[in-house]
N, C-alpha and C positions, 0 to 999 in steps of 0.2 A: 848856264846862265842865259846864253843867247836864246835858247828854246823857251825858257821861262819869260824872257822879255817879250818874245813874239806872242806867247799865249796870253800874257797879262799886260795890257797896254800901260798899266800904272807902275810897272816894274822898271826900276832904274838902279843900276849898281855903279858906285863910284869908288875907285881906288885912289885915295888922296895922297898916298906917299907920306913923306915926312912933313909935318906941319907943327907950328908952335902950339903949345897946350891951349892957349886962349882961343885960337882958331878952331882947334879940335872940339872944344866945348860948344862952339857955335854950330859946328857940323852936326854934333850929336842932337842938338835941339831941333834941327830940321829933319833929321832922319826918322824913318818909321822903325828901323831896326838896325842893330849892329850885328854883323856876322863875325863870330869869334870861334872859328873851327880849329881849335888847338889840336895838334897831333902829339904833343908831349905835355906832361903834367905842368900845370900852371900853379905857381906858388900862391897867388892870391887873385889875380885877374882884375886889377884896378880898372881897366877899361870897361869891364862888365858892370862893376859897381857904379862908376861914373855915369854910364849911359842909363842905368836903372834909376838913379836918383834924378836924372834929367828927363825921366818919363819916356825914354827910348827903349824899346823891347830888345833885349839881347837874345840872339840865337847862338848858343854856345855849346861847346863840347862838355859832356858830363865827365869832367876831368879835374884833378887837383882840388883846389878849394872852391871852385866855382859852384858845384852843386850845393855845398854847405852854405855858401854866401847867398844863394838864391832860394834855399829851402824855405818853405812856408810862404812863398810869394807866388804871384800869378806867373812869373817868368820861369818857374821851375818846370813847367810843362813844355817849355821850348828848348830843352836840353837834348842833345843827340849824343850817341856813342862816338868816341873818338875814331876817326878814320871811316865812319859809316856815312858816306856821301849821299846815300839814298835817304837816310833819316834827315840829313841836313836839307836836302832839296824839298822833302815833304814839309819841313818846318817853314821854309821860305814860301812854299806854295800856300800854306795855311794863312800866313800873314798877307799874301797877295790877294787872297779871297775876301779879305776884310775891307770895309770902306773906311774912310778917314775918321769918322766918328767912333767906330769900333776900336780903331788903333789908338785914338786919343784916350778913350775910356780905359783900355787895358794899360796904357802908359801911365795914366794918372793913378790907377789902382796900384800899379807896380811902385810908383814913386811913394805913395802912402805906406805900402808894405815895407819898403826899404827904410824909410825914415823912422818908422816904428821899430823895426828890427834893430837898427843901429843907433837908437836913442840911448844916450849914456846911462839913464836909469835902468833900462833893460839889460844893457851889457853888464853893469855892476851887479845886478840881481843874478844874472846867469853865472858870473864868475864866483860869486858867493855860494851859489848852489853847487857848483862843481867841486869846490874845495871844502865844503861842509858835509858832504855826503860820504 
């Protein structure tokens, strides 16, 4: 992380520790990305969903329900293999190469993708499809 910070002047990492949920949502709104490098299976990955809906790009492990939650969205290309720190650093570097407008465009596209994906009508249609087949 220190090497990335030196190489890319716009790179800053913050480890915020334990904060209230409302404060966390404000942090997500300011961040370009959320690093979510799980080393064990995540049951759902709420943090990844929250950041995505707030137009913050998650860089997450391809683990548990996260790949399914992000499937068919622009964020699915920023998933790395669990415990593969080389892939994780490559994803971080890719985001660092973008300018603010590009990050905002990706974030807004992600937000639209997620709102469409988790629209109640789409969920109901998918459930009916699963159980009628």
